[in-house]
Every structure is written in C-alpha cells, then in structure tokens.
C-alpha positions in Angstrom: 108.3 95.4 132.3 105.2 96.6 130.5 105.7 98.4 127.2 104.1 101.8 126.6 102.1 103.1 123.6 104.0 105.6 121.5 107.5 104.6 122.7 110.3 103.3 120.5 111.9 100.0 121.6 114.7 97.9 120.2 113.6 94.4 119.4 114.4 91.1 117.6 112.4 89.5 114.8 111.2 86.2 116.1 108.9 85.1 113.3 107.8 86.0 109.8 104.5 85.4 108.1 103.1 86.5 104.8 101.1 89.3 106.6 103.7 90.6 109.0 106.5 89.9 111.4 106.6 89.1 115.2 109.1 91.1 117.2 110.2 90.5 120.8 111.0 93.5 122.9 112.1 93.9 126.5 113.1 90.2 126.6 109.6 88.7 127.0 107.0 91.0 125.3 106.1 90.0 121.7 104.1 92.1 119.3 103.3 92.0 115.6 104.3 94.4 112.8 101.9 94.3 110.0 103.4 94.2 106.5 102.0 97.7 105.8 104.0 99.0 108.8 107.3 97.6 107.7 108.5 100.2 105.2 107.6 103.5 103.7 107.6 101.9 100.3 105.3 99.0 99.0 106.4 95.7 100.4 105.3 92.7 98.2 107.2 90.1 100.2 108.1 90.8 103.7 111.2 88.5 103.4 112.8 91.1 101.2 112.9 93.6 104.2 113.2 91.4 107.3 115.0 88.3 108.3 114.4 86.1 111.5 116.8 87.2 114.2 117.3 90.7 112.8 117.5 93.6 115.3 114.9 96.3 114.5 113.5 99.5 116.2 109.8 99.5 116.7 107.1 101.9 117.8 104.3 100.6 119.9 101.0 101.6 118.2 98.3 100.1 120.4 97.6 97.3 122.8 94.1 95.8 122.6 92.0 94.3 125.3 93.4 90.8 124.7 97.0 92.0 125.1 97.9 91.9 121.5 100.5 94.5 120.7 100.6 96.3 117.3 104.0 97.7 116.3 105.4 99.7 113.4 109.0 99.8 112.1 108.4 102.6 109.6 107.0 105.0 112.3 110.0 104.3 114.4 112.4 105.6 111.8 112.7 109.4 111.3 112.1 110.2 107.7 113.8 113.0 105.8 111.7 116.3 105.7 111.1 116.2 101.9 109.8 112.6 102.0 107.5 113.2 104.9 104.1 114.2 103.9 104.8 113.6 100.2 101.1 112.9 99.5 99.9 115.7 101.5 99.4 113.9 104.8 101.7 112.7 107.5 100.2 110.1 109.9 102.1 111.5 112.9 101.5 115.2 112.2 98.2 115.5 110.3 97.7 117.3 107.0 100.8 118.7 105.3 101.1 122.4 105.1 101.0 122.7 101.3 98.0 120.3 101.2 95.8 122.4 103.5 96.7 125.6 101.7 95.7 124.3 98.3 93.2 126.4 96.4 90.1 124.7 95.2 88.4 125.3 91.9 85.6 127.9 91.9 82.1 126.5 91.4 80.5 127.2 88.0 78.1 130.1 87.9 75.9 128.5 85.2 73.6 125.7 86.1 75.2 122.4 85.3 73.4 119.7 83.2 72.5 116.6 85.2 72.4 113.3 83.3 70.1 110.5 84.4 70.3 107.2 82.6 68.8 106.6 79.1 69.8 110.0 77.7 67.5 112.1 80.0 69.2 115.5 80.7 67.9 118.0 83.2 69.3 121.5 83.2 68.0 123.2 86.3 66.7 126.7 85.8 67.6 129.5 88.2 64.6 128.9 90.5 64.5 125.0 90.3 65.5 123.6 93.7 66.6 120.3 94.9 63.0 118.9 95.5 62.1 119.6 91.9 65.1 117.8 90.7 64.6 114.9 93.0 60.9 114.5 92.0 62.0 114.5 88.3 64.7 111.9 88.9 62.2 109.7 90.9 59.6 109.9 88.0 62.2 108.9 85.4 63.6 106.1 87.5 60.3 104.7 88.2 59.5 104.7 84.4 62.7 102.9 83.7 62.2 100.3 86.5 58.6 99.5 85.2 60.0 99.0 81.7 62.7 96.7 83.0 60.1 94.7 84.9 57.8 94.4 81.9 60.7 93.2 79.6 61.7 90.7 82.3 58.0 89.3 82.5 57.9 88.9 78.7 61.2 86.9 78.7 60.0 84.6 81.5 56.6 83.9 79.6 58.2 83.4 76.2 59.7 80.1 75.2 58.2 76.8 74.3 56.0 75.0 76.8 56.0 71.3 76.4 53.3 69.0 77.9 
C-alpha cells in the first residue's frame, strides 16, 4: 500500500543516525524523520527521544522523485493551544492571530542621519531624494577605496630588496 502525503501513520523506528531516525510504516514502507522533526523542543541527541524498535506516530511530509519519504513526529502530535504558535507562527496554520495584529512603530517624521564609514554623516534635507544620497555614497566609497589601494601599494613596495 502506498502512503499518502499529509496522513498520519503508526510506525516502528528501525534505525537511528545522528541526523534523524528511519521509521517503517505499513509493514514495508520506510521513511526518514529528520532530527528537527522529532520534537517541539531542541533535540541535541536523538537517542534521548527515540529508541530502536519504538512505536511512533508520524505524519508524511513529502515524497520526492526518488521515492524518499520525509516524515515528522512532532507534526503528528496535537499540541496544546497555548503552546501552538508561541513564536507567532504555526507551520500548519500560518501566522498566529496575535502576530499579524501587532502594531508596528510609526516612522520618524524628521529625516534620519545616515552613517557611511569613516565618520561621514549625511542628513538628507527635505528635498533630497534617493539618487542624491546614492551619488554621495558612491563618491565617498570611491574615495575610501582609492585610499585603501594606495596604502596597499605602499606596503607592497616598502621593505628591503636584496640583490
């Protein structure tokens, strides 16, 4: 029987590596669970979470052209509502409600100083546009590059020459 993407199956861990575990489902079909898909928390050593021969529930994530099957243990488990979307995003459902409703900071009304290396500061005036700022930046960066090249040439020429 062929496994289907998105379905949850019961399987048995047949092998463990440092990067994941191999799980056999439906008697003959084997896929891999990457270490990042084992648990909702950070997993340093996969042997802390899984043992060979252990029964687990897995969700089929994808099947590539070569027939390799990617599985997930953490997506097969239903997480509590408060834990789900804790960082503002739930992989299965998209952005968390509170994340998308967050208010962003308003932009400053005054022009902001722009720092280019070597202490050069440009404060755009009300009618300065992007092209002006870009040309000033290019001029200052070309000056700095030519200074670096000159100092590099001097270093290469200096030193004692022996005959």
